C-alpha positions in Angstrom: -0.2 -0.3 0.0 3.1 2.4 0.6 4.2 2.0 -3.0 6.1 4.7 -4.6 3.6 6.8 -6.2 0.6 5.6 -4.0 -2.1 7.7 -2.4 -3.3 7.1 0.6 -5.5 7.9 3.7 -3.4 7.0 7.2 -6.6 6.3 9.6 -5.4 5.5 13.1 -7.1 2.2 14.6 -9.1 4.0 17.1 -13.0 4.2 17.4 -14.7 7.4 15.7 -14.4 10.4 17.3 -11.2 9.9 18.7 -9.1 11.5 15.6 -9.0 9.0 13.3 -7.8 10.8 10.2 -4.3 12.2 9.7 -4.9 15.5 8.3 -2.9 18.6 6.8 -5.5 21.4 6.1 -4.4 23.7 3.5 -3.1 27.0 5.0 -2.6 25.0 8.5 1.4 24.4 9.2 0.5 21.8 11.8 -0.8 18.7 11.1 -3.7 17.1 13.2 -5.7 13.8 13.6 -9.3 14.7 12.9 -13.0 13.1 12.5 -13.8 14.4 9.5 -11.8 12.7 6.2 -10.0 14.8 3.9 -7.6 14.6 1.1 -4.6 12.3 2.5 -1.0 11.6 1.3 1.5 10.8 -1.9 4.0 8.5 -1.2 7.9 9.1 -2.3 9.4 5.8 -1.6 13.6 7.2 -1.5 15.2 4.0 -0.1 14.0 0.4 1.3 12.0 1.2 3.8 12.0 5.0 3.8 9.2 7.1 2.5 8.4 10.9 2.1 5.0 11.6 2.3 3.4 14.8 0.5 0.0 16.2 1.4 -2.8 16.0 -1.7 -4.3 18.8 0.0 -3.2 21.8 -2.3 -1.6 25.4 -0.8 -3.2 28.6 -2.2 -0.1 29.0 -4.0 -0.4 25.7 -5.9 2.4 23.9 -3.9 1.9 20.5 -1.7 3.7 20.4 1.2 5.5 17.7 3.1 5.1 15.5 6.7 8.3 16.9 7.9 9.3 17.0 11.8 12.3 18.3 14.1 12.9 15.7 17.0 14.5 19.1 19.1 10.5 20.3 18.5 7.9 17.5 18.5 5.7 19.4 16.7 5.1 17.6 13.3 4.5 20.4 10.4 3.4 20.4 6.8 6.3 21.6 5.2 7.3 22.5 1.1 10.2 19.7 0.2 13.8 21.5 0.0 15.7 18.9 -2.8 18.7 20.3 -1.4 18.2 19.4 2.0 15.8 16.6 2.9 16.6 16.3 6.3 13.2 16.3 8.4 11.5 14.6 5.2 12.2 11.1 5.3 9.9 8.2 7.0 11.2 4.5 7.6 8.3 2.7 7.5 7.8 -0.4 10.0 5.4 -2.9 9.9 2.7 -2.6 13.3 -0.4 -5.4 14.6 -3.1 -6.3 12.5 -1.7 -5.0 9.3 -1.1 -1.3 10.3 1.9 0.9 9.5 4.5 2.7 12.2 6.9 5.9 10.7 10.0 6.6 12.1 11.7 10.3 11.4 15.4 9.4 9.7 17.5 11.7 11.9 20.9 12.1 13.7 19.4 14.3 16.0 19.5 13.2 19.5 15.4 13.6 20.8 11.5 11.6 19.8 11.4 10.8 16.6 7.8 8.5 16.1 5.0 10.0 14.4 2.1 9.9 17.2 -1.3 11.5 17.9 -1.4 13.2 21.3 -4.7 12.6 23.1 -5.7 16.5 22.0 -5.6 15.0 18.4 -2.4 16.6 17.3 0.5 14.9 15.8 3.7 15.2 17.6 7.0 13.6 17.4 7.3 10.6 20.7 9.1 8.0 21.9 9.0 4.4 20.2 5.8 2.1 20.8 5.0 -0.7 22.7 5.0 -3.9 21.2 1.5 -4.3 21.0 -1.1 -2.2 20.5 0.2 1.5 19.9 -3.6 3.7 19.2 -1.1 6.7 19.2 1.1 5.2 16.8 -0.6 3.0 14.6 -1.9 3.7 11.5 -4.3 2.1 8.7 -3.3 2.9 4.9 -6.1 3.1 2.7 -6.4 4.5 -1.3 -6.9 7.7 -1.3 -9.2 7.4 -4.7 -12.0 5.7 -2.2 -12.2 8.4 -0.3 -16.2 9.2 -0.3 -17.0 5.7 0.1 -15.5 5.7 3.1 -16.4 9.0 4.0 -20.4 7.9 3.3 -19.8 4.2 5.1 -18.5 6.4 8.3 -21.4 8.8 8.3 -23.8 5.8 8.1 -22.1 4.2 10.5 -20.9 1.6 8.7 -17.2 0.6 9.3 -16.9 -3.0 8.0 -14.3 -1.3 5.4 -12.0 -1.9 8.4 -12.7 -5.5 9.6 -9.1 -6.3 7.9 -7.9 -4.2 10.2 -9.2 -6.0 14.0 -12.3 -3.2 14.1 -15.6 -3.9 14.2 -18.6 -2.8 12.2 -19.1 -0.4 14.9 -15.5 1.4 14.2 -14.8 -0.1 17.7 -10.6 -1.6 17.5 -10.7 -5.0 19.8 -8.3 -3.6 21.8 -10.1 -0.9 22.7 -12.3 -0.7 26.2 -15.9 -0.6 25.5 -17.8 2.3 27.8 -20.0 1.5 30.1 -23.7 2.3 29.0 -24.9 5.5 30.2 -28.4 6.3 31.4 -30.8 7.1 28.7 -30.5 10.9 27.9 -33.7 13.2 28.2 -34.8 14.5 24.6 -33.3 13.3 21.3 -29.4 12.9 20.8 -27.3 13.0 17.7 -27.9 9.7 16.7 -32.1 9.5 17.0 -32.4 11.0 13.3 -30.9 7.9 12.0 -32.3 5.4 14.3 -36.0 6.7 13.3 -34.8 6.2 9.8 -34.8 2.7 10.3 -34.2 0.4 7.2 -36.1 2.7 4.6 -33.6 3.5 2.0 -34.7 7.0 1.3 -34.8 7.9 4.7 -31.4 6.8 5.5 -30.2 8.8 2.5 -31.5 12.4 3.5 -30.3 11.7 7.5 -27.0 10.9 6.0 -26.6 13.9 4.5 -27.5 15.8 7.5 -25.4 13.7 9.6 -22.7 15.9 10.9 -25.0 18.5 11.8 -27.0 16.6 14.7 -23.3 14.9 15.4 -22.4 18.8 16.6 -25.4 18.8 18.7 -23.1 16.5 21.1 -21.8 19.8 22.3 -24.9 20.2 24.3 -26.7 23.2 25.5 -23.9 23.6 27.9 -21.8 25.1 25.2 -24.2 27.3 23.9 -26.1 30.4 26.2 -29.4 29.4 26.3 -31.2 30.3 29.2 -32.0 27.1 31.6 -36.1 27.4 30.3 -35.0 28.1 26.7 -37.0 24.8 25.2 -34.8 25.3 21.6 -31.8 23.8 24.0 -34.0 20.6 23.7 -33.8 20.0 19.5 -31.1 22.5 19.0 -28.6 22.0 21.7 -25.6 23.1 19.8 -26.8 22.4 16.5 -27.9 23.8 13.4 -30.5 21.1 11.9 -32.8 19.7 14.9 -32.4 16.3 16.4 -36.4 16.1 16.5 -35.7 15.9 12.3 -37.9 12.8 10.9 -36.9 11.8 7.5 -40.1 10.6 5.3 -40.0 7.5 3.2 -41.5 9.8 0.6 -38.7 12.6 0.4 -39.3 15.1 3.3 -38.3 16.3 6.4 -40.6 17.2 9.9 -40.2 17.7 13.2 -41.0 14.4 15.4 -44.6 14.7 16.5 -45.7 16.9 13.5 -46.0 14.6 10.9 -47.1 16.5 7.6 -49.6 15.5 4.6 -47.0 14.6 2.0 -48.2 12.8 -1.2 -45.7 13.8 -4.0 -46.5 13.7 -7.6 -46.3 10.3 -9.5 -42.8 9.7 -9.9 -41.3 12.9 -8.5 -39.7 10.6 -5.4 -37.9 8.8 -8.1 -37.0 11.4 -10.3 -35.7 13.6 -7.7 -33.0 10.4 -6.3 -31.7 9.3 -9.6 -31.4 13.5 -10.3 -29.4 13.9 -6.9 -27.3 11.0 -7.6 -26.5 12.4 -10.8 -25.4 15.8 -9.3 -22.9 14.3 -7.1 -21.3 12.3 -9.8 -21.0 15.1 -11.9 -19.9 17.0 -8.6 -16.8 14.4 -8.5 -14.0 15.7 -6.1 -15.1 19.0 -5.6 -16.1 20.0 -2.0 -18.0 22.6 -0.2 -15.9 26.0 0.3 -17.3 28.7 3.4 -15.3 27.0 6.3 -13.2 24.4 7.5 -12.8 20.5 7.1 -15.5 20.3 4.3 -17.1 16.6 3.9 -18.0 15.0 0.7 -21.0 16.4 -1.1 -23.9 13.4 -0.3 -27.4 13.1 -2.6 -30.0 15.2 -0.9 -34.0 16.1 -2.1 -36.6 17.5 -0.9 -39.4 16.4 -2.5 -42.6 18.9 -3.3 -46.1 17.9 -2.0 -48.4 17.4 -5.3 -50.4 20.1 -4.3 -47.6 22.7 -3.5 -47.4 25.9 -5.8 -44.0 26.0 -7.6 -41.8 29.4 -6.8 -40.7 31.4 -9.4 -37.1 31.9 -8.0 -35.1 29.9 -5.0 -35.3 31.8 -2.0 -34.4 31.7 1.8 -38.0 31.5 2.7 -39.2 28.8 0.3 -35.9 26.7 1.6 -36.8 27.0 5.1 -40.3 26.0 3.9 -39.2 23.2 2.7 -36.8 22.2 5.6 -40.6 22.1 7.3 -38.7 23.4 10.8 -36.0 21.2 11.3 -33.6 24.2 10.5 -32.8 26.8 13.6 -35.2 29.1 13.9 -34.1 32.3 11.6 -30.8 30.9 10.0 -29.7 32.9 7.6 -29.4 31.4 3.8 -27.2 32.5 1.0 -28.2 31.5 -2.3 -25.3 31.8 -4.9 -26.6 31.1 -8.5 -23.8 28.8 -10.3 -23.3 30.8 -13.4 -20.6 33.0 -15.3 -20.2 34.8 -11.9 -19.8 32.1 -9.4 -16.9 30.5 -11.3 -14.9 33.3 -12.5 -14.6 33.2 -8.1 -14.5 29.2 -8.2 -12.6 28.1 -11.5 -12.2 24.7 -9.6 -15.8 24.7 -10.4 -16.2 25.0 -14.2 -16.6 21.4 -15.4 -19.8 21.2 -13.1 -21.3 24.5 -14.3 -21.3 23.5 -17.5 -22.5 20.2 -17.0 -25.3 21.7 -14.8 -26.1 24.1 -18.0 -27.4 21.1 -20.2 -29.6 20.0 -17.7 -33.1 19.7 -18.7 -34.8 18.5 -15.7 -33.7 21.4 -13.4 -34.1 24.8 -12.7 -31.9 27.6 -10.4 -29.1 25.3 -9.8 -27.5 27.2 -7.2 -24.9 26.9 -4.2 -26.6 27.1 -1.5 -25.1 28.2 2.3 -27.1 27.1 5.5 -25.8 29.6 8.6 -22.6 30.7 10.0 -21.0 30.9 13.1 -21.8 34.5 14.0 -24.9 34.3 13.1 -26.2 31.4 15.6 -26.6 33.0 18.7 -27.2 31.5 21.7 -27.1 28.2 20.0 -23.7 28.2 18.9 -23.4 25.7 16.3 -20.2 24.7 14.2 -20.8 22.7 11.3 -23.4 24.2 8.6 -24.7 22.9 5.6 -23.3 23.9 2.4 -25.9 22.8 -0.8 -26.0 22.3 -4.1 -29.6 22.5 -5.6 -31.8 23.0 -8.2 -35.7 22.9 -8.3 -37.9 20.4 -10.7 -40.7 21.1 -12.7 -43.2 20.0 -9.5 -41.4 22.5 -7.6 -38.9 19.8 -5.5 -35.4 21.1 -4.3 -32.9 18.3 -5.6 -29.1 18.3 -5.5 -26.4 17.6 -2.9 -25.5 18.3 0.9 -21.8 18.9 2.1 -21.4 20.8 5.4 -18.1 22.8 6.4 -16.9 23.9 10.1 -16.9 27.5 11.7 -15.5 28.0 14.9 
């Protein structure tokens, strides 16, 4: 897997939420272990068992930093390669238990030299790992080309792609002690929408696209600024989309206990699903912009009722109404048409914009930003939906949904 030229994702053998993925975010010098999956690393073999690791995350100037360390300072960084001096860029690869890898910096300087993750999720140089399970040092290498497949699986709670590395289907390594079951929480949790979706493929698809927003609720109302008796703290403790959200088999959202009468036009649900998947394919590697840690775009749609009027323009009011009360009240929504002006500002979207212009079944395709960090008081949500949405002839909203972090 770590052959010359291979593009890989490095994942720690730890449970979800412990900072699984080694990442180098553009514009940030330091390297971290993060829950969200982003671009990986390109392997450059420089000798038997020796590699340099180039980030696939591109900087603003077009460069791609390399993983770099210095035993005199344990901080691991992403730095431009110095062809004349490879000191700090070369790593010796060791095999660990259960098909994992461990990385030792090649350096004559005294000090710690082993790549490790701290409990605070920083990547540092540390002392050699233990002989057995070493969760701070052990990394699984996975093909970067499959990053979207892995991201979708993790969002759905399916970690079976890691079975060959001693990790169970629920993401738990065999050696990691499982937590003692806690008392049942009061009110909905970030898992509630997924549990209510059951096995219905439509409901599961909609919830998967919004799951990072539900996960944001784990921050708890204590990290927002609610009054103790504010009823919003139950459904929106620290999140933008209510933990009481229910996705219906007919392709709409609503708050638990408030099911709408929803009868889509014949064939509209199937049409929306097919169009949403086509949009995700056309988006390819594009990620949401307007924040950090963007997640992959996933299919998303809100199917119109047969009796709904069809507005003539895509508006914030229409989108709020389509989410049917599940968005945090008064959340601001910004809508930018994907047109020539949009492409001039975001040239990497040119191919998708050209594809969108040829579509006959969707109009008003736009980039839709729901919420931002300074507009959420007293909620203080940090994860925000970023969507590509168009409108069908029946008035359904169809496209793709990703998320970004603003904190």
